[in-house]
C-alpha positions as CSV (number, residue, x, y, z in Angstrom):
1,M,-78.3,115.8,169.4
2,A,-81.3,113.1,169.1
3,C,-84.8,114.1,169.3
4,P,-86.5,112.6,172.3
5,D,-88.8,109.7,172.0
6,E,-92.6,111.2,171.4
7,D,-94.0,108.9,174.3
8,V,-91.5,110.1,176.9
9,V,-92.4,113.9,175.9
10,N,-96.1,113.1,176.5
11,C,-95.4,111.0,179.7
12,V,-93.5,114.2,181.0
13,M,-96.1,116.6,179.6
14,F,-98.6,114.7,181.4
15,Q,-96.6,114.4,184.8
16,E,-95.9,118.3,184.5
17,L,-99.7,118.9,184.3
18,E,-100.5,116.6,187.2
19,A,-98.2,118.3,189.6
20,L,-99.3,121.9,188.7
21,A,-103.1,120.7,189.4
22,A,-102.0,119.1,192.4
23,L,-100.6,122.7,193.8
24,Q,-104.1,123.7,193.2
25,G,-105.5,121.2,195.3
26,I,-106.7,118.7,191.9
27,T,-106.1,115.2,192.5
28,R,-105.1,113.0,189.6
29,E,-108.4,111.3,189.8
30,E,-110.6,114.8,189.8
31,L,-108.2,115.8,187.1
32,Y,-108.8,113.6,184.0
33,V,-112.5,113.6,182.4
34,E,-111.5,110.0,181.0
35,E,-108.8,107.5,182.0
36,P,-105.5,109.1,183.0
37,P,-103.1,109.1,180.0
38,T,-100.1,106.7,180.0
39,A,-96.8,106.8,178.3
40,L,-98.6,104.8,175.3
41,N,-101.0,107.3,174.7
42,A,-100.9,108.1,171.0
43,S,-102.1,111.7,171.6
44,P,-100.6,114.5,173.3
45,S,-103.9,115.9,174.0
46,V,-106.2,114.9,177.0
47,R,-109.6,116.2,178.3
48,V,-109.4,117.6,181.8
49,R,-111.8,119.1,184.4
50,W,-110.4,122.4,186.0
51,R,-112.2,125.1,188.0
52,Q,-112.2,128.3,186.0
53,E,-109.7,130.0,188.4
54,D,-107.3,127.5,188.2
55,V,-106.8,127.4,184.5
56,Q,-104.9,130.6,184.5
57,K,-102.8,129.7,187.5
58,I,-101.8,126.2,185.8
59,C,-100.9,127.7,182.5
60,E,-98.8,130.6,183.8
61,R,-96.5,127.9,185.5
62,S,-96.6,125.4,182.7
63,V,-94.0,125.1,180.2
64,L,-95.2,122.1,178.2
65,V,-99.1,123.3,177.8
66,K,-99.7,124.9,174.5
67,A,-103.4,125.4,174.6
68,V,-106.6,125.4,176.7
69,L,-109.8,124.9,174.8
70,E,-113.2,125.0,176.7
71,V,-115.1,122.3,175.1
72,W,-119.3,122.9,175.8
73,A,-120.3,119.7,173.6
74,L,-119.2,116.9,171.7
75,G,-120.9,115.0,168.9
76,S,-121.3,114.0,165.2
77,S,-124.8,116.1,164.9
78,C,-126.4,118.5,166.9
79,S,-128.7,116.1,168.8
80,E,-125.9,113.9,169.7
81,A,-123.9,117.0,171.1
82,R,-127.1,118.3,173.1
83,R,-127.4,114.7,174.9
84,W,-123.9,115.0,175.8
85,W,-124.0,118.4,177.0
86,H,-126.9,117.3,179.0
87,V,-125.0,114.5,181.0
């Protein structure tokens, strides 16, 4: 059995995520922090915007979501991370 193309797997993963978010009333436009992913994305990870109460519901039903990490800030230095957090 041949392995599936990685781009196809990523695309299906994002479709599953979007469908499960829609069940919680979250639109595709509301879901992603940045541009929505496409089949051409190199990374299987994505930054999303979820309400705390929806995280468990979505993950319980998902087959392809492997981890959810809460990001409080990003930056190459403490001062850069503090600026990101205050946006």
